[in-house]
C-alpha positions in Angstrom: -25.1 -6.9 -35.4 -26.2 -3.0 -36.9 -23.3 -1.3 -38.1 -21.4 1.0 -35.6 -19.4 4.2 -36.6 -17.3 6.6 -34.5 -17.1 10.3 -34.3 -14.0 11.3 -32.1 -14.3 14.9 -31.0 -10.4 16.3 -31.3 -11.3 20.1 -32.4 -10.0 21.7 -29.7 -6.8 23.7 -28.7 -7.0 23.1 -25.1 -5.9 26.7 -24.4 -5.4 25.9 -20.4 -2.9 23.6 -21.1 -1.1 26.7 -21.9 1.3 24.9 -24.5 2.1 25.5 -28.3 1.4 21.8 -28.8 -2.7 21.0 -29.7 -4.1 19.2 -26.5 -4.9 16.3 -27.9 -1.4 15.3 -28.8 -0.2 15.4 -25.5 0.9 12.1 -24.0 -0.2 9.6 -21.5 2.7 7.2 -20.5 4.5 8.5 -24.3 1.5 8.7 -26.2 -1.1 11.2 -27.7 -3.9 11.5 -25.5 -5.9 10.6 -29.1 -4.2 7.6 -29.8 -5.1 6.0 -26.8 -9.0 7.0 -27.5 -8.0 5.1 -31.0 -6.6 2.2 -29.8 -9.7 1.8 -27.6 -12.1 2.3 -29.6 -10.5 -0.3 -32.3 -11.9 -3.0 -30.1 -15.2 -1.9 -30.8 -14.8 -2.6 -34.7 -16.7 0.5 -36.1 -17.0 0.3 -39.6 -15.8 3.6 -40.1 -13.9 6.2 -38.0 -13.9 10.0 -38.4 -12.0 12.5 -36.1 -13.1 15.9 -35.9 -10.4 17.7 -36.0 -9.3 22.0 -36.1 -7.3 23.9 -33.9 -3.5 22.0 -34.9 -5.8 20.0 -37.8 -2.7 19.3 -40.2 -0.4 17.8 -37.1 -3.5 15.9 -35.6 -4.0 14.8 -39.3 -0.5 13.8 -39.7 -0.5 11.9 -36.4 -3.7 9.7 -36.9 -2.9 8.6 -40.4 -4.7 5.7 -41.8 -6.5 5.0 -38.4 -9.3 7.5 -38.8 -10.4 9.8 -41.3 -10.8 13.5 -40.2 -12.9 16.0 -41.1 -12.3 20.1 -40.3 -14.1 22.0 -38.1 -13.2 25.4 -39.1 -15.2 27.3 -36.6 -15.5 25.5 -33.2 -19.2 26.1 -32.4 -19.6 23.5 -30.1 -19.9 19.7 -29.4 -23.1 20.2 -31.7 -22.0 21.7 -34.3 -18.6 20.0 -34.4 -20.1 16.2 -34.9 -22.2 17.6 -37.7 -19.2 17.8 -39.7 -19.7 14.1 -40.0 -22.5 14.5 -42.0 -21.3 14.3 -45.1 -19.3 10.1 -44.4 -22.2 9.4 -41.8 -25.9 10.8 -42.6 -27.3 8.1 -44.1 -25.2 5.2 -42.2 -28.1 2.7 -40.6 -26.3 1.5 -37.8 -25.0 3.2 -34.1 -22.8 6.0 -33.7 -20.6 6.3 -30.7 -19.4 9.6 -29.9 -15.9 10.3 -28.0 -13.9 13.1 -26.5 -10.4 12.8 -28.0 -9.0 14.4 -24.6 -10.7 11.6 -22.5 -7.8 8.6 -22.8 -8.8 6.7 -20.1 -12.4 5.2 -21.2 -11.1 1.2 -21.8 -12.4 -0.1 -24.7 -14.8 -2.9 -22.2 -16.5 0.8 -21.2 -16.9 1.4 -25.0 -18.4 -2.1 -25.6 -20.6 -2.2 -22.9 -22.0 1.0 -23.7 -22.4 -0.4 -26.7 -24.1 -3.7 -26.3 -26.6 -1.0 -24.0 -27.6 0.5 -26.4 -28.5 -1.6 -28.5 -30.1 -3.8 -26.2 -32.7 -1.3 -25.9 -33.2 -0.2 -28.9 -32.5 3.0 -27.8 -32.0 6.1 -29.8 -29.3 8.0 -27.4 -27.5 6.4 -24.5 -25.7 8.5 -22.3 -22.3 7.0 -20.5 -22.8 8.9 -17.3 -20.5 8.2 -13.7 -21.1 9.2 -9.7 -18.6 12.4 -9.2 -17.2 12.9 -6.0 -17.0 16.6 -7.0 -19.2 17.0 -10.2 -17.9 20.4 -10.1 -17.8 21.7 -14.5 -19.6 18.7 -15.2 -23.0 18.7 -17.2 -25.5 16.8 -14.9 -27.9 13.9 -15.5 -31.3 14.9 -14.4 -33.9 12.6 -13.8 -37.6 12.2 -13.6 -39.5 10.1 -11.1 -39.6 6.9 -13.2 -35.3 7.5 -12.9 -35.5 7.7 -16.3 -32.9 10.7 -18.2 -35.1 14.1 -18.5 -32.3 15.9 -19.6 -28.8 16.8 -19.8 -27.9 20.3 -18.2 -24.1 22.2 -18.8 -22.7 23.1 -15.2 -23.2 26.6 -16.5 -27.0 26.8 -17.1 -27.7 24.3 -14.4 -30.2 25.3 -11.5 -29.3 25.5 -8.1 -31.1 22.2 -7.1 -29.5 21.2 -10.3 -26.0 21.7 -9.5 -26.7 19.3 -6.0 -26.9 16.1 -8.6 -23.7 13.7 -9.1 -24.5 11.8 -11.7 -22.4 13.7 -14.7 -22.4 13.0 -18.0 -19.4 12.2 -19.5 -19.7 13.4 -22.9 -19.6 10.2 -24.3 -22.8 8.8 -26.1 -24.2 6.3 -28.3 -26.9 7.6 -30.7 -29.0 5.9 -33.8 -26.9 7.3 -36.2 -29.7 8.9 -38.9 -32.0 9.9 -35.8 -28.2 11.9 -34.4 -27.8 13.8 -37.9 -31.6 14.3 -38.4 -32.0 15.9 -34.6 -28.5 18.1 -35.2 -30.4 20.3 -37.4 -32.0 21.3 -34.6 -30.0 22.1 -31.6 -30.4 25.6 -30.9 -26.8 28.1 -29.7 -29.6 30.0 -27.5 -27.7 29.3 -24.2 -24.5 31.1 -21.9 -22.2 30.1 -24.5 -24.0 30.8 -27.6 -22.9 27.3 -28.7 -24.5 24.5 -30.3 -24.5 21.2 -27.7 -24.7 18.0 -28.2 -26.0 17.3 -25.4 -29.4 19.2 -26.7 -30.0 16.5 -29.0 -31.1 14.2 -26.3 -33.8 16.6 -24.8 -35.2 16.6 -29.4 -35.3 13.2 -28.7 -37.5 12.8 -25.6 -39.8 15.7 -26.8 -40.3 13.3 -29.7 -41.2 10.5 -27.3 -37.9 8.2 -28.6 -36.2 5.9 -25.5 -33.1 7.7 -24.3 -31.0 5.7 -22.2 -28.3 6.0 -19.8 -25.4 3.4 -18.7 -23.4 4.2 -15.9 -19.1 3.3 -15.6 -18.7 2.3 -12.7 -15.4 3.7 -12.8 -15.5 8.0 -12.6 -11.8 7.9 -13.1 -11.9 6.7 -16.3 -13.6 9.3 -17.8 -11.4 12.1 -16.8 -11.5 14.6 -19.4 -7.8 16.4 -19.4 -8.3 20.1 -20.0 -4.7 21.1 -18.2 -1.6 19.8 -16.9 -2.9 19.0 -13.3 -5.7 16.5 -15.2 -2.5 15.4 -17.9 -0.7 14.3 -14.2 -3.8 12.6 -12.6 -4.4 11.0 -16.5 -0.7 9.4 -16.5 -0.6 8.7 -12.9 -3.7 6.6 -13.6 -3.0 4.8 -16.8 0.4 4.0 -14.9 -1.4 2.7 -12.4 -3.6 0.4 -14.6 -1.4 -0.8 -16.7 1.1 -1.9 -13.6 -1.4 -3.8 -11.7 -1.9 -5.8 -15.2 0.9 -6.5 -15.8 2.1 -7.8 -12.0 -1.4 -9.9 -12.2 0.0 -11.6 -15.5 3.4 -12.6 -13.0 5.4 -9.5 -13.5 7.1 -8.6 -10.3 7.4 -5.0 -9.8 9.8 -4.0 -6.8 8.3 -0.2 -6.9 4.9 0.2 -9.3 4.6 3.7 -8.5 8.5 4.3 -9.3 7.7 2.1 -12.8 6.4 3.7 -15.7 5.7 0.9 -18.3 3.7 2.0 -21.8 0.8 0.2 -23.0 2.1 -1.7 -26.0 4.8 -3.0 -23.9 4.4 -6.7 -23.4 6.4 -8.4 -20.5 6.6 -12.1 -19.7 5.5 -14.0 -16.6 8.7 -14.0 -13.7 10.5 -10.4 -15.0 12.0 -8.7 -12.7 11.6 -5.1 -12.7 13.9 -2.7 -10.1 12.4 1.1 -9.5 12.9 4.0 -11.3 12.8 1.8 -15.0 10.8 3.3 -17.9 9.5 0.5 -20.6 8.4 2.8 -23.7 7.0 1.7 -27.2 6.8 -1.2 -29.1 9.3 -3.2 -26.8 8.9 -7.1 -25.8 10.7 -8.4 -22.8 10.8 -12.3 -22.2 10.6 -14.5 -19.2 13.5 -14.2 -16.4 14.7 -10.9 -17.4 15.5 -8.3 -15.2 15.3 -4.6 -15.4 16.8 -1.8 -13.5 17.0 0.1 -10.9 17.0 3.5 -12.8 16.9 1.9 -16.7 15.0 2.8 -19.9 14.1 0.4 -22.5 12.2 1.6 -25.5 11.1 -0.4 -28.6 13.5 -3.0 -28.1 13.9 -6.7 -27.7 15.0 -7.9 -24.4 15.7 -11.8 -24.1 15.1 -14.5 -21.7 16.9 -14.1 -18.5 18.8 -10.9 -19.5 20.0 -8.8 -17.1 20.0 -4.4 -18.1 21.0 -2.4 -15.3 21.3 0.9 -14.7 21.4 1.4 -18.7 19.5 3.1 -22.1 19.0 0.8 -24.6 16.6 2.1 -27.9 15.7 0.4 -31.0 17.4 -2.8 -30.8 17.4 -6.4 -30.2 19.3 -8.0 -27.1 19.8 -12.0 -27.0 18.9 -14.5 -24.6 21.1 -14.0 -20.8 23.0 -11.2 -21.7 24.7 -9.1 -19.0 24.2 -5.0 -19.8 25.6 -2.5 -17.3 25.8 -0.7 -15.4 25.6 2.5 -17.0 25.7 1.5 -20.4 24.2 2.5 -23.7 23.0 0.6 -26.6 22.2 3.0 -29.1 19.6 2.1 -32.5 20.1 -1.1 -34.9 22.1 -3.2 -32.0 22.3 -6.5 -31.8 23.6 -8.5 -29.3 24.1 -12.2 -29.3 23.3 -14.7 -26.7 25.1 -14.4 -23.1 27.1 -11.7 -24.6 28.2 -8.9 -21.6 28.2 -5.4 -22.5 29.4 -3.6 -19.5 30.1 -0.5 -17.7 30.3 2.9 -19.8 30.2 0.7 -22.9 28.2 2.1 -25.9 26.9 0.2 -28.7 25.5 1.6 -31.8 24.4 0.0 -34.9 26.7 -2.8 -34.9 26.1 -6.6 -34.2 27.5 -8.8 -31.2 27.7 -12.1 -31.2 27.0 -14.8 -29.0 29.6 -15.1 -26.2 31.4 -12.1 -26.8 32.8 -9.2 -24.4 32.9 -5.2 -24.1 33.4 -5.1 -20.4 34.4 -1.8 -20.3 34.8 1.8 -21.2 34.7 1.0 -25.0 32.5 2.6 -28.3 31.2 -0.1 -30.6 29.9 1.8 -33.6 29.2 0.5 -37.3 30.5 -3.0 -36.4 29.8 -6.8 -37.1 31.3 -8.6 -34.2 31.7 -12.0 -34.4 31.3 -14.8 -31.4 33.3 -15.0 -28.3 35.1 -12.3 -28.9 36.7 -10.2 -26.0 37.6 -6.5 -26.4 39.6 -5.1 -24.2 38.9 -2.1 -22.0 39.1 1.6 -23.9 38.8 -0.1 -27.1 37.2 2.4 -29.5 36.0 1.4 -33.4 36.8 4.6 -35.2 34.5 4.5 -37.8 33.6 8.4 -39.2 36.2 10.5 -41.3 33.9 13.3 -40.4 32.1 12.7 -43.9 31.2 9.4 -43.6 30.5 5.8 -41.7 32.5 2.8 -41.9 32.3 -0.6 -40.8 34.8 -2.4 -38.7 34.6 -6.5 -38.7 35.7 -8.5 -35.7 36.0 -12.0 -36.8 35.0 -14.8 -34.1 37.6 -15.7 -31.2 39.7 -12.9 -31.7 40.9 -10.6 -29.1 41.2 -6.6 -28.8 43.7 -5.5 -26.2 43.4 -2.9 -23.8 42.9 1.1 -25.6 43.2 0.2 -28.8 41.7 1.8 -32.0 40.0 0.5 -35.2 40.0 2.9 -37.5 37.5 1.5 -40.2 37.0 -0.1 -42.9 38.9 -2.7 -41.5 38.9 -6.5 -40.5 40.5 -8.3 -37.7 40.7 -11.9 -38.8 39.6 -14.8 -36.8 41.5 -16.0 -33.8 43.8 -12.9 -34.3 45.1 -10.8 -31.7 45.2 -7.0 -31.4 47.9 -6.4 -28.5 46.6 -3.3 -26.1 47.2 0.4 -27.0 47.5 -0.2 -31.2 46.0 1.7 -33.3 44.8 -0.5 -36.1 44.7 1.1 -40.0 45.2 -2.0 -41.8 43.4 -5.5 -41.9 44.6 -8.3 -39.4 45.0 -11.8 -40.9 43.4 -14.5 -39.2 45.4 -16.2 -36.5 47.7 -13.0 -36.0 48.9 -10.6 -33.4 48.9 -7.6 -34.5 50.8 -4.2 -32.8 50.8 -1.2 -33.9 52.1 1.3 -31.4 55.7 3.1 -31.2 58.4 1.3 -29.5 59.2 2.5 -26.0 62.5 4.4 -25.3 63.5 5.5 -22.0 65.8 8.7 -21.2 67.3 7.6 -17.6 67.2 11.2 -15.6 65.3 12.8 -18.0 62.9 14.0 -15.7 65.0 15.5 -12.8 66.6 17.3 -15.6 63.0 19.0 -16.6 62.6 19.1 -12.8 65.4 21.5 -12.3 64.6 23.7 -15.4 61.4 24.2 -13.4 62.9 25.7 -10.4 65.7 27.8 -12.6 
């Protein structure tokens, strides 16, 4: 099999986005559009991937990291000029080079693979990915001859009246014989309305040399959408959301209202999970079978165990066990570890804490920087007082303990196994195993005192 290379064009500023964020870094379903392109190219297995950067080069290169080499296009002089910037890395290589735009996040790896396979099977020097556009305005047109062979590509601004009637458009994605590509690029002229060096002109150059040029038409025009403004960005978000949600549903996941459910591409969901409307599931999240998410829950970078319920709550960067009940209105903050069959009730916040199997924090509590054992009951209004204004300290609550309502556990402190803390206590010292700790002032009743205060107010 021929070697394969990929060139991603990502140098444009994206003026029509009207944003300080560079165009290819605008997110679609939570990931920058250029990352979607890179991820879909990886299954094609390019031997080398080169991203052409320009505006915001440092930020784009920083984000891409080791996924791709980056080359700077100092002046934006057109797509042909952009590809030429990769010459030092690729010009002497044998094989196929696929050229894609960094603002086309919807093209699938299946389409990229089919394009490359078609190109190599046909023995072409160049192959164009085309599509039939319902409204081809603004796109370059693919002009064919009487034999239905590709004759040339004409940019919209340079097209004649008859050429503007053509609805087969150039998607801006190509396959080339690598050596032929870089040799032809040196013969591309900027004699056009924009004064730029157009990559599609390589097609005409190769045809004038009687080289074979082919076209591969994708059946799905929508996936070729290029993002140039916020309207197109929203369209891409909607399209990708629909694609991902349908895939999950076909795999056995129930989405009550797919139009109002947001799942990012890297999320893994097992069969028989139920997801209610308004749920947002992002990042490297895994949700196991029979779990139930929502309505109106947000889960990001979490492991959610089998049969767990997360209702109207937020969970981030945490691990949640099997058959756990969370919510409504709970907040699971980063580095929380929730054991099997635990319960986190309404208006409970858990941060950087572990909660053992079958332990309960049922309502109105804050558990931060704590190590909570198995079968612990934490009463309403309990707070682990973990911060002294400078440092955070650990609270340890051992197995089978019972913490009464409205207790303050001032860290660092340990509550021993099987012990009780009386309601309303402020615990500043360790509680021994199997003890009852009461840390509150003794109640004093002053009879008739309230009446005296009321009379004073009348005077």
